[in-house]
C-alpha positions, 0 to 999 in steps of 0.5 A: 386155309392157313400158312404155317411157319414150320415151327414146333407149334405151327402158329399161323402167320399172316397170309398177307398184310395189305396195310397201305404203308409208305417209307418215310424219307426225305429224298424228294426235291425239285428239278427244273428243265433237267428231266423229261418223261419217257412217255411224252404223250402222257398229258399228266406230265409237262416236259417244259415244267418242273418235277418233284423227283426222288434224289438219284442216289436214293435207294427207294425208287418208289413210294409205293404200297408194300406188303411186308410185315417185317419192316417198320413202315409209315402209314399216313392213311391211318395216322393222318385221317384228314390227309385230303384236307391237309393237301387241299388247303396247303400252299400251292408253291412247289416247295410245299409239294416237295415237303408234302412228298417227303412226309407222305410220298408221291401222289401215285406211282412215280413216272420214270424220267430221263435226267439231263436228256441222257438215256442212261440216267433216269430218276422217278418223279411227278410233275408240279402241274400234275400236283397242282391239278390234283390239289385243285380238284380236291379243293374245289370238290370240297368247296362244292360239298360245302356249298351243297351242305350249306345250301348256298344258292348264291354260289351254286347258281354260278355252278349250275346253269339250265339251258333248257329242259334237257341240258344243264351246263356246269362250271366250277372254280373260284367265284371271280372266275365263274363270274368272269365266264358268265359275263364273257370276260375270259381268255384262254391260256392253255389246253384243257385237261379232259375227264369223262364228265368235263374238262379242266381249263386254264383261263384268266390269270392262270386260274382254272375252271372245270366245265361240262354238261351234267349227265343223267339229266333225265333222272334228275328231271324225275326228281326235281323241277327245271331250274333246281340247282341243288340236285344237279350240283349233287350229281356233279360232286358224285361224278367227280368223286366216282371218277377218282375212286374208280381211277385210283381205287381202294381195294377190299382185301383179306388177311389173317390176324394172328393176335385175334386168330381170325380173318379180317377184311382190309381196305387198301388204297392203291396210292396216296391220291386214292387214299385222299379221295377215299377219305373225302368220300368218308366225310361226305357219307358221314363215316368220318367227322372232321372239325376245324379248331377256331383258334389254330385253324387246323382240322381234326378227325373227331369221329371217335370223340364223345360229346361236342368237340369245339377246339383243341385242349391246348388251344382252349387253354391258350384262348382262355388265358389270352381272353382273360388278359384282353378282358382285363385290358378292355376293362382298364381302357373302359375306365379311362373313358375310351369308346368301344371302337377305340378299345377294339383297335387298341386290343386288336379284337372285333368291336363285337367281342368288346361289347360282348365281353363288357356285357358279360363282365357287367352282368357278373358284377350285377349278379355279385351285388345281388348275391351280396344283398 
């Protein structure tokens, strides 16, 4: 089946282009105590808090997926393949959320909000509380993945607790928060946000803790011993990711590629939040590979890069030049008779690097003398 454009040649055009695209605009800002949600029972919204809203004069009412092939639009899920990492690692200040929304859009379809309590004036937006919760979930799901991948038993032993052969409790949060709960040093500061697999609780110093019971314990017992913490942790991570993939799905769709003249399947996230959780599961399954540059600390998608990627090219050049200058200064200070620790303090590097670089320079001098003979 084809759709034609009624031209003389009747060239086929796209049936539908379902690329997930967003208009790039700078229309979001923060409103505090000036808006209220139409649906007060929506627990994703906090009517007493602050909201990220689109400016009332904005002609773009929604940052929403579109299927228009004629307009030039912005596609962060394609251009920023590690968007989930940028989101989970960024500062949690409301202003950072606004900057993120202005660059990539709202997390899902923005809620309709009344402005100044007037029923005839409304805006679209999402609560800061909703943004914080979503960032928290992605961040700590990512940390749980790191602990599982590195078999970090110290951290995982705080997450997973066997009560008996049939019951496994879990908690997830910062190490200090989890230790406080184990030692019964905690207090509640708010109501819990409930998922089907657990609840997100607000506790000491406005920290959060995800807690509940591990499901499917019978299946886990068929695969491992009582007391094992790795398989239950994997089960927890799977439950979290599956919840978000189900709640904010990425849909498989079909479109016709005009240039290649054949049909293609296309994965379309329903919103920005769905795109980020889909990207996260791609990293876990190995479909995508990401690495952090040790110089600038920024993450990069290295899936299609051949060979071993260590750092960005510009960072590597900067590191090489900077290292050369530091080594030159270290050698000069060493000739003056300074101790290695004093040199490290003066050059502002770790003493391990001072000793390693001095060793490398002495080895070069030794090899140079040997070659001269």
